C-alpha positions as CSV (number, residue, x, y, z in Angstrom):
1,X,0.4,0.0,-0.2
2,X,1.0,3.7,-1.2
3,X,0.5,6.3,1.2
4,X,0.7,10.0,-0.2
5,X,0.2,12.8,2.8
6,X,-0.5,16.5,1.6
7,X,-0.6,19.2,4.0
8,X,-2.4,21.8,1.9
9,X,-1.7,25.5,3.3
10,X,-0.8,24.1,6.9
11,X,3.0,23.2,8.1
12,X,3.9,19.7,7.5
13,X,4.3,17.8,10.6
14,X,6.1,14.5,11.4
15,X,4.3,13.4,14.4
16,X,0.6,13.5,12.4
17,X,2.3,11.7,9.9
18,X,3.6,9.2,11.5
19,X,0.3,9.0,13.3
20,X,-1.8,8.6,10.4
21,X,0.8,6.0,9.0
22,X,0.2,3.9,11.9
23,X,-3.4,3.7,11.7
24,X,-3.6,3.1,8.2
25,X,-1.3,0.1,8.9
26,X,-4.0,-1.5,11.0
27,X,-6.4,-0.3,8.2
28,X,-4.4,-2.4,5.5
29,X,-4.3,-5.5,8.3
30,X,-8.1,-6.1,8.0
31,X,-8.0,-4.9,4.3
32,X,-5.2,-6.3,2.1
33,X,-6.5,-4.8,-1.1
34,X,-5.6,-1.4,-0.7
35,X,-3.3,-0.2,-3.7
36,X,-3.0,3.7,-2.3
37,X,-4.2,6.1,0.0
38,X,-4.3,9.8,-0.5
39,X,-4.8,11.8,2.9
40,X,-5.5,15.4,2.7
41,X,-4.8,17.5,5.9
42,X,-6.5,21.3,5.3
43,X,-7.3,23.9,8.3
44,X,-10.7,26.1,7.8
45,X,-11.4,28.9,9.8
46,X,-14.6,28.0,11.5
47,X,-17.0,29.8,14.0
48,X,-17.6,26.7,16.0
49,X,-13.8,25.6,17.1
50,X,-13.7,23.3,14.3
51,X,-12.1,23.2,11.2
52,X,-9.4,20.9,11.1
53,X,-10.2,18.9,8.1
54,X,-9.3,15.6,7.2
55,X,-9.8,14.0,3.7
56,X,-8.8,9.9,2.4
57,X,-9.1,8.6,-0.7
58,X,-9.0,4.8,-0.8
59,X,-7.6,3.0,-4.4
60,X,-8.9,-0.5,-4.6
61,X,-10.4,-3.0,-7.4
62,X,-13.7,-1.0,-8.3
63,X,-14.5,2.7,-7.3
64,X,-12.6,4.7,-5.1
65,X,-13.4,5.0,-1.8
66,X,-13.7,8.7,-0.1
67,X,-14.1,9.9,3.3
68,X,-13.6,13.4,4.8
69,X,-14.1,14.7,8.8
70,X,-14.1,17.9,10.8
71,X,-13.2,17.6,13.8
72,X,-11.4,20.3,16.4
73,X,-7.6,18.5,15.8
74,X,-6.0,16.4,13.5
75,X,-5.7,13.4,15.2
76,X,-9.7,13.1,15.6
77,X,-10.4,13.7,12.4
78,X,-8.2,11.1,11.2
79,X,-9.4,8.8,14.1
80,X,-13.1,9.8,12.3
81,X,-12.2,9.3,8.9
82,X,-10.5,6.2,9.4
83,X,-13.6,5.0,11.0
84,X,-16.2,6.0,8.2
85,X,-13.5,4.3,5.7
86,X,-13.9,0.8,8.0
87,X,-17.5,1.0,7.5
88,X,-17.5,1.5,4.0
89,X,-14.8,-1.5,3.4
90,X,-16.6,-3.8,5.4
91,X,-19.8,-3.0,3.5
92,X,-18.2,-3.9,0.3
93,X,-16.4,-6.8,1.6
94,X,-19.8,-8.1,2.1
95,X,-21.2,-7.3,-1.8
96,X,-17.8,-8.4,-3.2
97,X,-17.4,-12.7,-3.4
98,X,-14.0,-13.8,-4.3
99,X,-14.6,-16.2,-7.5
100,X,-12.6,-19.7,-7.4
């Protein structure tokens, strides 16, 4: 699995990259057919104290899977985004059947 992490209009963070890659490794253990992951970290001014956005796009056989979350910190945004991706992958795994 290839991981591409991009920081849009914010400074890069090694700690955030390491945290994200660790979470993605756990996801890869459950779903081996993931080919590529693109992660975007963005910041948006928001009156609700939110504005830390994490977007992830997974490439695998078939259509791509996308999830995004807007939280008060990036770690929480990563956690919620991966949770959304897991739900989509679980649903997809139930639909796809291996052919022998």
